[in-house]
C-alpha positions in Angstrom: 0.1 -0.1 -0.1 1.6 3.3 -1.4 5.1 1.4 -0.2 4.7 1.3 3.3 5.7 -0.8 5.7 3.3 -2.2 8.3 5.3 -0.5 10.8 5.4 2.9 8.7 1.4 2.5 8.8 1.2 2.2 12.6 3.6 5.0 13.2 1.0 7.1 10.9 -1.9 6.0 13.1 -0.3 6.8 16.4 0.5 10.2 15.2 -2.8 10.7 13.8 -4.5 9.4 16.8 -2.5 12.1 19.0 -3.1 15.0 16.4 -6.8 14.4 15.4 -7.9 12.7 18.9 -9.9 9.7 19.1 -13.3 11.6 18.5 -12.2 13.1 15.1 -9.7 9.8 13.6 -12.6 7.9 12.3 -14.3 10.7 10.5 -10.8 11.6 8.8 -9.8 8.1 7.8 -13.4 8.0 6.2 -12.9 11.0 4.5 -9.2 9.7 3.0 -11.0 6.5 2.0 -14.0 8.0 0.1 -11.4 10.9 -1.6 -8.8 7.8 -2.5 -11.8 5.6 -4.0 -12.8 9.0 -5.9 -9.0 9.2 -7.4 -9.3 5.4 -7.9 -12.2 5.7 -10.0 -11.7 9.0 -11.6 -8.4 7.2 -13.4 -10.1 4.4 -13.9 -12.7 6.4 -16.0 -10.1 8.6 -18.0 -8.3 5.5 -18.8 -11.5 4.1 -20.4 -12.1 7.1 -22.2 -8.8 7.6 -23.6 -8.8 3.8 -24.6 -12.2 4.0 -26.1 -10.9 7.6 -28.3 -7.6 6.4 -29.3 -8.4 2.8 -29.6 -5.5 0.3 -30.9 -3.0 3.1 -30.8 -3.3 3.5 -27.3 -1.7 -0.2 -27.0 1.2 0.9 -29.0 1.8 3.8 -27.0 1.8 1.6 -23.8 4.3 -0.9 -25.1 6.9 1.7 -25.0 6.0 3.4 -21.8 5.9 -0.1 -20.3 9.7 -0.5 -21.8 10.9 3.0 -20.1 9.1 1.8 -17.0 10.9 -1.4 -16.8 14.2 0.2 -18.3 13.7 2.8 -15.1 14.1 0.1 -12.7 17.6 -0.9 -14.0 20.6 0.5 -13.0 22.7 2.6 -16.1 25.3 -0.4 -16.4 22.1 -2.6 -17.0 20.5 -0.2 -19.3 23.3 0.0 -21.2 24.4 -3.4 -21.8 20.8 -4.4 -22.3 20.2 -1.7 -25.0 23.7 -2.9 -26.7 23.0 -6.3 -26.6 19.5 -6.6 -27.7 19.2 -7.9 -31.3 16.8 -6.0 -33.9 13.9 -9.0 -32.9 13.7 -8.1 -29.4 15.6 -11.1 -28.3 18.9 -10.6 -26.0 22.1 -11.6 -28.1 24.1 -14.3 -26.7 26.3 -12.7 -23.8 30.1 -13.9 -24.4 31.6 -16.2 -21.6 32.6 -14.5 -18.3 36.6 -15.2 -19.2 36.6 -13.0 -22.7 37.5 -9.5 -22.8 37.3 -7.0 -25.6 41.3 -7.3 -26.5 40.8 -11.4 -26.6 43.4 -12.0 -24.0 42.9 -13.8 -20.7 42.8 -11.9 -17.5 46.5 -11.9 -16.1 
């Protein structure tokens, strides 16, 4: 849930209890839940509307954006090596054995 561990949620709940007090905390939680649900519904509706208006082109846009999202999770060395080692068909090229070097000499 939002990348928060259970311990963080517990700390936030205790802090909210001290700040808001036990009388107002349930109402604040209900308001937050309603707002989050409205935001989720609005995003789903926007996604549906965009999918309906753009149609198949939307799927063509999602593929490169998904690839970019996947590359963001990589460190720079992995991203560069992946881009350099990928073949035109999208299949990764065979990686050289671990002992091979650019000059062809054995490590020494």
